[in-house]
C-alpha positions in Angstrom: 19.4 24.4 21.3 22.9 25.8 21.9 24.8 25.3 25.1 24.3 28.9 26.0 20.5 28.8 25.6 20.3 25.5 27.5 22.3 26.8 30.5 20.4 30.1 30.6 17.0 28.2 30.4 18.1 25.8 33.1 19.1 28.6 35.4 15.9 30.5 34.7 13.9 27.4 35.6 15.8 26.9 38.9 15.3 30.6 39.8 11.6 30.3 39.0 11.2 27.2 41.1 13.6 27.9 44.1 14.3 31.6 43.8 18.0 30.8 43.4 20.1 29.4 40.5 20.9 25.7 40.7 24.1 24.3 39.0 23.3 20.6 39.6 24.2 18.1 37.0 26.2 20.5 34.8 29.8 19.3 35.3 31.4 22.7 34.6 29.8 25.5 36.5 27.2 26.9 34.2 28.4 30.5 34.6 31.9 29.4 33.5 30.4 27.2 30.8 28.3 30.0 29.4 31.2 32.5 29.4 33.6 30.0 27.8 31.2 28.9 25.1 32.4 29.2 21.5 28.8 29.4 20.3 28.7 32.9 19.0 25.4 32.5 17.1 23.6 34.1 20.0 25.8 37.1 19.7 24.3 39.8 17.5 25.8 40.4 14.1 29.0 42.4 13.7 28.3 45.3 11.3 31.1 46.4 9.1 31.0 50.0 7.9 33.2 50.8 5.0 33.5 52.6 1.6 32.6 50.7 -1.5 36.2 51.3 -2.7 37.3 48.9 0.1 35.0 46.0 -0.8 37.8 43.5 -1.6 39.4 44.2 1.8 36.1 44.1 3.6 35.1 40.7 2.1 38.4 39.2 3.3 37.8 40.8 6.7 34.2 39.4 6.9 35.4 36.0 5.9 38.0 35.9 8.7 35.5 37.0 11.2 32.9 34.5 10.1 35.5 31.7 10.2 36.0 32.6 13.9 32.3 31.9 14.5 30.8 35.4 14.4 28.1 36.6 12.1 28.7 39.7 10.0 26.4 42.2 8.3 27.5 43.8 5.1 25.2 46.1 3.0 26.1 44.1 -0.1 24.2 41.1 1.3 21.0 43.0 1.1 18.6 42.7 -1.8 18.5 45.4 -4.5 15.7 47.8 -4.0 15.8 47.6 -0.2 15.7 51.0 1.5 19.4 51.2 2.4 19.3 53.9 5.1 16.7 51.9 7.0 18.5 48.6 6.6 21.8 50.2 7.8 20.0 51.7 10.8 18.3 48.3 11.6 21.6 46.4 11.3 23.5 48.9 13.5 20.7 48.7 16.1 21.0 44.9 16.3 24.8 44.9 16.5 26.9 44.5 19.6 30.0 45.5 17.7 30.5 47.8 14.7 33.8 47.7 12.7 34.6 51.0 11.1 37.1 50.5 8.2 39.3 53.6 8.1 40.8 54.4 4.7 41.3 57.4 2.4 37.9 56.6 0.7 35.9 55.9 3.9 36.8 59.1 5.7 35.2 61.0 2.8 32.1 58.8 2.6 28.7 60.3 3.6 27.3 56.8 4.2 30.1 55.9 6.6 29.5 59.2 8.4 25.8 58.2 8.7 26.7 54.7 10.1 29.4 56.1 12.4 26.9 58.6 13.8 24.4 55.8 14.7 27.2 53.5 16.0 28.8 56.1 18.3 25.4 57.1 19.7 24.9 53.5 20.7 28.5 53.2 22.0 28.0 56.2 24.3 24.9 54.5 25.7 26.9 51.3 26.3 24.8 49.4 23.7 27.7 48.4 21.4 31.4 48.5 20.8 32.9 50.5 18.0 36.2 49.0 16.7 38.2 51.0 14.1 39.9 48.8 11.5 42.7 51.0 10.1 43.4 49.9 6.5 45.4 53.0 5.4 47.3 55.6 7.4 44.9 58.5 7.2 43.4 60.7 9.9 40.5 58.8 11.4 37.1 60.4 11.8 36.8 62.4 15.1 34.4 59.9 16.6 37.0 57.2 16.7 40.2 59.1 17.3 40.4 58.2 21.0 39.6 54.5 20.5 42.1 51.6 20.3 42.1 50.2 16.8 43.1 47.2 14.8 46.0 48.0 12.5 45.8 46.5 9.0 48.4 48.9 7.5 51.2 46.2 7.9 50.0 42.6 8.0 46.4 41.6 7.5 46.6 38.7 9.9 47.8 40.9 12.8 44.9 43.3 12.2 42.5 40.4 12.1 43.9 39.0 15.3 43.3 42.3 17.0 39.7 42.4 15.7 39.0 38.9 16.8 40.4 39.6 20.3 38.2 42.6 20.6 35.1 40.7 19.4 35.8 37.8 21.8 36.0 40.2 24.7 32.8 41.9 23.6 31.2 38.4 23.2 32.3 37.3 26.7 31.0 40.6 28.3 27.7 40.2 26.4 27.3 36.6 27.7 28.1 37.7 31.2 25.5 40.5 31.1 22.9 38.1 29.8 23.6 35.6 32.6 23.5 38.3 35.3 20.4 39.8 33.8 18.6 36.4 33.9 19.6 35.7 37.5 18.5 39.1 38.9 
């Protein structure tokens, strides 16, 4: 059991028993411990939407994100023969963050448009965060024009740092909402 799950279960038990959360025997306040946790396995996968022309870039991006402790979802990890549209929709529905790789190829991709439509619908409802990852200086899709983006047009490491910062903030907010939801 991860630290996050243990803290949440402990708080749930104390709320069930006493009607209030108990922080006894935890050392660090559980809320702080939960929010500061580096265990991102509870955090839903990060979906990466991209054009197949950008696969090499995306693999490097996914590797950097996974090294930081997040799980990624790429369509190439699926088995041949799987119904792709349904798998994409399912992955996007489970993601708390969706990276949209912006490149000359991706802005012309019908699949990216499909994924972006699903992701922005969830973003508007407050169910996920959409993070544009600008690989090439091209006009981004209208759905992401007003969003802050990670700039990969210069140095890859600076773009990755921007993505990881955004994901860490998203992860912290997700943990905070889980704790508040459990205590209410």
